[in-house]
C-alpha positions in Angstrom: 27.0 -192.6 94.1 27.8 -191.8 90.5 25.0 -189.5 89.6 26.4 -188.9 86.0 26.1 -192.4 85.2 22.6 -192.6 87.0 21.0 -189.9 84.7 22.9 -191.5 81.7 21.3 -194.7 82.6 18.1 -193.4 83.0 18.1 -191.7 79.5 19.5 -194.5 77.8 16.8 -196.6 78.8 14.4 -194.3 78.7 13.6 -194.5 82.4 13.6 -191.0 83.5 10.1 -191.5 84.9 11.7 -194.5 87.2 14.5 -192.1 88.4 12.3 -189.5 89.6 10.0 -191.9 91.4 12.9 -193.6 93.1 11.7 -197.3 91.6 14.3 -200.0 92.1 17.8 -199.1 91.5 16.9 -195.2 91.1 15.9 -195.0 94.6 18.3 -192.6 96.5 17.9 -193.1 100.1 16.7 -190.1 101.8 18.5 -189.3 105.5 17.4 -191.2 108.3 16.8 -187.7 109.9 14.2 -186.8 107.7 10.5 -186.3 109.5 8.5 -187.0 106.3 8.1 -189.7 104.2 9.7 -189.5 100.6 10.3 -191.9 97.5 13.6 -191.1 96.9 15.8 -187.9 97.8 13.7 -185.4 95.7 16.4 -182.7 96.3 19.9 -185.0 95.5 17.9 -185.9 92.0 17.0 -182.8 91.1 20.4 -181.2 91.9 22.6 -184.0 91.0 20.9 -185.8 88.2 19.6 -182.6 86.4 20.8 -179.3 87.6 24.4 -180.4 87.6 24.4 -182.0 84.0 23.1 -178.8 82.5 26.5 -178.4 80.7 27.2 -182.2 80.0 23.7 -183.6 79.0 21.9 -181.6 75.9 18.4 -180.7 76.6 18.4 -182.0 80.2 16.0 -179.5 81.4 13.5 -180.5 78.5 13.9 -184.0 79.6 13.0 -182.9 83.3 10.2 -181.2 82.1 8.7 -183.8 80.2 9.2 -186.6 82.7 7.6 -184.1 85.2 4.4 -183.9 82.7 4.4 -187.3 82.5 4.5 -188.0 86.4 1.7 -185.2 86.6 -0.7 -187.1 84.1 0.2 -190.6 86.1 -1.3 -192.0 89.2 -2.4 -190.0 92.2 1.2 -191.2 93.8 2.8 -189.9 90.3 1.4 -186.6 90.8 2.5 -186.3 94.5 5.8 -187.0 93.2 5.3 -184.3 90.7 4.5 -181.8 93.2 7.8 -182.6 95.4 9.9 -182.4 92.6 8.2 -178.9 91.5 8.7 -177.5 95.1 12.0 -178.3 95.4 12.6 -176.9 91.9 11.0 -173.6 93.1 13.4 -173.6 96.3 16.3 -174.4 94.5 15.5 -171.1 92.0 14.9 -169.1 95.0 18.1 -169.9 96.5 19.8 -169.2 93.1 20.8 -172.9 92.5 18.7 -174.0 89.8 20.8 -174.1 86.4 17.1 -174.0 84.4 14.2 -172.4 85.3 10.6 -174.0 85.2 7.7 -172.6 83.6 6.1 -172.4 87.1 2.5 -171.1 86.1 2.0 -173.3 83.0 3.1 -176.4 85.4 0.8 -175.1 88.0 -2.1 -175.3 85.8 -1.2 -178.9 84.5 -0.7 -180.1 88.1 -4.2 -178.3 89.6 -5.7 -180.2 86.7 -4.2 -183.4 87.5 -4.9 -183.1 91.4 -8.6 -182.4 91.0 -9.1 -185.7 89.9 -6.9 -187.5 92.2 -7.8 -185.5 95.7 -9.8 -188.3 97.4 -6.8 -190.5 96.8 -4.5 -188.0 98.2 -6.4 -187.4 101.2 -6.0 -191.3 102.0 -2.8 -192.8 102.2 -0.5 -193.6 99.0 2.3 -195.9 98.9 5.3 -195.4 97.0 7.6 -197.5 95.0 9.9 -198.1 98.1 7.1 -199.5 100.0 6.7 -196.4 102.5 3.6 -195.0 103.1 2.5 -191.2 103.0 -0.6 -190.4 105.2 -2.8 -187.7 103.7 -0.5 -186.0 101.2 -3.1 -183.5 100.5 -2.1 -181.8 103.7 1.6 -181.0 102.6 0.0 -180.0 98.9 -2.4 -177.5 100.6 0.6 -176.0 102.5 2.7 -175.8 99.4 -0.3 -174.2 97.6 -0.5 -171.7 100.5 3.0 -170.3 99.8 2.5 -170.5 95.8 -0.4 -168.2 96.3 1.1 -165.8 98.7 4.5 -165.4 96.8 3.9 -165.9 93.2 -0.1 -165.7 92.6 -0.6 -168.9 91.2 -2.3 -172.0 92.7 -2.2 -176.0 92.2 -5.3 -176.8 94.2 
């Protein structure tokens, strides 16, 4: 897959949100060996479409941050997808693979505000654009939150 072309197309067409959601032609298939349900291959998107573009696309970090904020403000599905990206970004930072750093505490507050109003939906089943369904994504959110609270001292719930 040509990730350079993919991110450039998404930026030119103002469809970065669609890329993050894995909508239609932007879906990057997740490995068949993955034991969870995802809308797209979150890790490959963040690494190949954003981190690896730092030297090629001006303000790619800002483009990513703005798209994440837009997702956070969207539906319950969008908010969950934003949490998945947030978590992968933290992981990538921890293994020193991130080419830009998130403002974790600021984004955590935004996520927290959004999740409070969407908790009931996230305790049920959500459906991604690829038709995959995730049962009780709130459980994952709580697990992520335990880690963030312990390691970083902030909360997303």
